[in-house]
C-alpha positions in Angstrom: 118.8 83.8 200.1 118.0 83.8 196.4 115.3 81.2 195.6 113.9 79.5 192.5 110.6 77.6 193.0 110.8 74.8 190.4 107.4 73.4 190.8 104.5 75.8 190.2 101.4 75.7 188.0 99.7 78.4 185.9 96.9 78.7 183.4 95.9 81.3 180.9 93.2 83.6 182.3 90.9 82.7 179.4 90.6 79.2 177.9 88.8 78.4 174.7 85.9 76.1 174.8 87.9 73.1 173.6 85.0 70.7 173.8 83.0 72.9 171.4 86.0 73.3 169.1 86.8 69.6 168.9 83.2 68.3 169.2 83.7 66.0 172.1 85.3 65.5 175.6 85.4 66.9 179.1 88.1 69.4 178.4 88.7 72.0 181.2 87.2 75.4 180.8 87.0 78.3 183.2 84.0 80.1 184.7 85.0 83.5 186.1 82.1 83.7 188.5 83.3 86.4 190.8 86.2 88.9 190.9 89.6 87.2 191.4 88.1 83.7 191.3 87.2 81.1 188.7 85.8 77.6 188.6 87.7 75.0 186.7 85.0 72.9 185.0 85.7 69.5 183.6 82.9 69.4 181.0 79.9 70.2 183.1 81.5 68.9 186.4 83.1 71.2 188.9 86.8 70.4 189.3 88.2 73.1 191.7 88.1 76.8 192.3 91.2 78.8 191.6 92.2 82.3 192.5 93.9 85.0 190.4 97.3 83.8 191.5 96.7 80.8 189.1 96.7 83.1 186.1 97.9 86.6 187.0 101.7 86.9 186.7 101.9 90.1 188.6 99.9 88.8 191.6 102.3 85.8 191.7 105.4 87.9 191.6 104.1 90.0 194.5 103.1 87.0 196.6 106.5 85.4 196.0 108.5 88.4 197.1 107.0 88.1 200.6 109.1 84.9 200.8 112.2 86.4 199.2 111.6 84.3 196.0 112.1 85.8 192.6 111.8 83.0 190.0 109.2 80.5 189.3 109.4 77.5 187.0 105.9 77.4 185.6 104.0 74.6 183.9 100.3 73.8 183.3 98.0 72.1 185.7 98.2 68.4 185.1 94.4 68.0 184.4 95.2 70.0 181.2 97.4 67.2 179.8 94.4 65.6 178.1 96.3 62.5 177.0 92.9 60.8 176.4 92.1 63.2 173.5 92.7 62.6 169.9 96.4 63.2 169.3 95.9 66.1 166.8 93.6 67.8 169.3 95.9 67.3 172.2 98.7 68.8 170.1 96.6 71.9 169.4 95.7 72.2 173.1 99.4 71.7 174.0 100.5 74.4 171.6 98.0 76.9 173.0 99.3 76.3 176.5 102.9 76.3 175.5 102.5 79.6 173.5 101.0 81.1 176.6 104.0 80.0 178.7 106.4 81.3 176.1 104.7 84.7 176.1 104.8 84.8 179.9 108.5 84.0 180.0 109.3 86.6 177.3 107.4 89.3 179.1 108.9 88.5 182.5 112.3 86.8 181.8 113.6 87.6 185.3 110.7 85.8 187.0 109.4 82.9 184.9 111.0 79.8 183.4 108.6 77.7 181.3 108.1 73.9 181.1 106.1 72.7 178.2 103.5 70.0 177.8 103.3 67.4 175.0 100.7 65.1 173.4 102.4 62.1 175.0 99.9 59.6 173.4 101.6 60.1 170.0 105.4 60.0 170.0 105.8 61.5 166.5 103.8 64.6 167.1 105.1 64.8 170.7 108.7 65.0 169.4 107.6 67.7 166.9 106.3 69.8 169.7 109.4 69.1 171.8 111.6 70.4 169.0 109.4 73.5 168.8 109.8 74.1 172.5 113.5 73.7 172.3 113.6 76.3 169.5 111.5 78.7 171.7 114.0 78.4 174.6 112.2 76.0 176.9 114.6 74.1 179.1 112.2 71.2 179.6 108.8 69.7 179.9 106.3 68.4 182.4 104.7 65.0 181.9 102.2 62.8 183.8 103.1 59.8 185.9 101.3 57.6 183.5 99.9 58.0 180.0 96.3 56.7 179.8 97.3 54.3 182.6 100.3 53.0 180.6 103.6 53.1 182.5 106.4 55.4 181.4 108.5 52.3 180.7 106.3 51.3 177.7 108.3 51.2 174.4 106.1 53.8 172.7 107.3 56.5 175.0 111.0 55.7 174.7 111.6 57.8 171.5 110.2 60.9 173.4 112.7 60.3 176.2 115.4 59.7 173.7 114.6 63.0 172.0 114.6 64.8 175.4 118.1 63.6 176.1 119.4 64.5 172.6 117.8 68.0 173.0 119.1 68.5 176.5 115.5 68.9 177.8 114.8 68.3 181.5 111.6 66.4 182.6 109.4 67.1 185.6 107.2 64.0 186.3 103.9 65.0 188.1 101.3 62.5 189.4 97.9 62.5 187.8 95.0 60.2 187.0 95.8 58.3 190.2 95.4 54.6 190.0 92.4 53.3 191.9 91.0 56.8 192.5 87.5 55.5 191.6 87.7 53.3 194.7 88.8 56.1 197.1 86.7 59.1 196.4 86.2 60.1 200.1 88.6 62.0 202.3 90.7 63.5 199.4 92.4 60.1 199.2 93.4 60.3 195.6 95.6 63.4 196.5 96.8 62.1 199.8 97.4 58.5 199.0 97.2 58.1 195.2 99.6 60.9 194.3 102.6 59.6 196.3 101.9 56.1 195.0 101.7 57.4 191.4 105.1 59.1 191.6 106.6 55.9 193.0 105.0 54.0 190.2 106.7 56.3 187.7 110.1 56.1 189.2 110.0 52.3 189.5 108.8 52.0 185.9 111.6 54.1 184.6 114.2 52.2 186.7 112.9 48.6 186.2 112.1 49.3 182.5 115.7 50.4 181.9 114.9 53.9 180.7 117.2 55.5 183.2 119.9 53.0 182.4 119.7 53.4 178.6 119.5 57.2 178.9 121.9 58.1 181.7 122.1 61.8 180.7 118.3 62.4 180.8 117.5 64.7 183.8 114.3 63.6 185.6 112.8 65.5 188.6 109.9 63.9 190.5 107.2 66.0 192.2 106.4 65.9 195.9 109.8 64.6 197.0 109.5 61.5 194.8 106.2 60.5 196.4 106.4 57.2 198.3 109.5 56.0 196.5 112.2 57.2 198.9 110.4 56.2 202.1 109.8 52.7 200.7 113.2 52.2 198.9 114.0 49.4 201.4 111.0 47.4 200.4 111.6 48.1 196.7 115.2 47.1 196.9 114.3 43.9 198.9 111.7 43.0 196.3 114.3 43.3 193.6 116.7 41.0 195.5 114.2 38.4 196.6 112.2 38.1 193.4 114.5 39.0 190.5 112.4 36.8 188.3 109.6 39.3 188.7 111.4 42.6 189.1 114.8 42.4 187.4 113.5 41.2 184.0 114.3 44.3 182.0 117.2 45.9 184.0 119.7 44.0 186.1 120.8 47.1 188.0 119.3 47.4 191.5 117.0 50.4 192.4 119.5 51.8 194.9 121.9 52.2 192.1 119.8 55.1 190.8 119.7 57.0 194.1 121.4 60.3 193.4 120.8 60.0 189.6 117.6 62.0 189.6 116.2 65.0 191.3 113.1 65.5 193.5 111.4 68.6 194.8 111.3 69.6 198.5 107.5 69.4 199.0 107.4 67.1 202.0 105.8 69.5 204.5 107.9 67.7 207.1 111.5 68.6 208.1 112.2 65.0 209.4 111.2 63.5 206.1 113.2 66.1 204.1 116.3 65.3 206.2 115.9 61.6 205.2 115.4 62.5 201.6 118.6 64.6 201.7 120.4 61.7 203.3 119.2 59.1 200.8 119.6 60.9 197.5 122.0 63.6 198.5 121.9 67.3 198.9 122.7 67.9 195.2 119.4 66.4 194.1 116.8 68.2 196.1 115.2 71.3 194.6 112.9 73.9 196.2 109.5 73.1 194.8 106.2 74.0 196.3 103.2 73.1 194.0 102.1 76.7 194.3 99.4 78.0 194.1 97.4 75.1 195.3 96.5 74.5 199.0 98.3 71.2 199.2 101.5 73.1 198.3 104.2 74.6 200.4 102.7 78.1 200.2 105.3 79.6 202.5 107.9 78.8 199.8 110.4 76.8 201.8 110.0 78.5 205.2 110.1 75.1 207.0 113.4 74.4 205.3 114.9 77.7 206.5 114.0 76.5 210.0 116.0 73.3 209.7 119.3 74.8 210.5 120.9 73.3 207.4 124.4 74.6 206.4 124.3 77.7 204.1 125.8 75.7 201.2 123.1 73.1 201.5 120.4 75.7 201.5 122.0 77.4 198.5 121.9 74.1 196.6 118.2 73.4 197.6 117.0 76.9 196.9 118.5 77.4 193.5 121.7 75.7 192.4 120.2 72.2 192.1 117.3 73.5 190.1 119.6 75.2 187.6 121.6 71.9 187.3 118.5 70.0 186.7 117.1 72.4 184.1 120.2 73.1 182.1 122.8 70.4 183.1 125.4 73.0 183.9 126.4 75.8 186.2 124.8 79.1 185.3 122.9 82.0 186.8 119.4 83.2 185.9 118.4 86.7 185.0 116.3 86.9 188.1 119.5 86.8 190.2 121.1 89.7 188.4 118.6 92.6 189.0 116.7 93.8 192.0 115.1 96.8 190.3 111.8 95.0 189.8 111.8 93.9 193.5 112.4 97.5 194.6 109.5 98.8 192.6 107.2 96.1 193.9 108.2 96.5 197.5 107.7 100.3 197.2 104.0 99.8 196.4 101.5 100.7 199.2 
């Protein structure tokens, strides 16, 4: 079955030395220390090692074809957001990354759909870049779950969301800068515990802060199946009901009202949990998303979903229809569904 993976990350193979360019900061740079591998360095501190599938578009296409997947929605690695930087510098960095994504999509229109990044710490220049992305054909953006530990419900971010709705731009919310991570450095806890909590924080902020209510046509998708929001919706709803004086202060609508009004990806790694997610928010709001190419991702590109014995129409929605609805807000196909010539050439390789 045709598939679109709507949650993948990519970097340019070569990154400028942004710290030297701007004169400060622990910006990410790459050290290509051996063939096919590079170290992501945060200033002088090692962040993670990546392989060529994090920057080589042809390697990615070949890997995806093993799982009958043609199209990837691509966005930067969240550590590149750099919301802490001076706004003008973050804009410059964002434009560099966005131009790389635009070139990638132009060269491989059947295989890549780009999501841009913005200098979210400054609404005026963020909206300028958003308008540029729209003009370049981007269907949406990726943002962090918080902006310098400020919740997405804060008033300074509302004009950006308002502009996204007006421009028909979708938003992928990805956890980053996990709250409390300095207190849980062992056992990979920021990624295992902090990330799900961060995504729940973002959803609750957008609901309780009234952003979803005021902008009902804005299309949010939340990474990692919405993090801990859906599994804890009972507690969240009960808190809204038992302490409205603390919770329902900016929006009188209950959190369950918004179930089915936003999208999540399918990266649960757990068939039982995915069935629950499908039941709670509906089969029209779950998109195939893997977090490729990172090891915590679903690197078999939905193989566990194929084993769930879901109806074909449900699989069709998860594997591509819901993603197109989220990205564009209408029914359409993608060039990757229309031609198999590229696949045939790739499969014919020794």
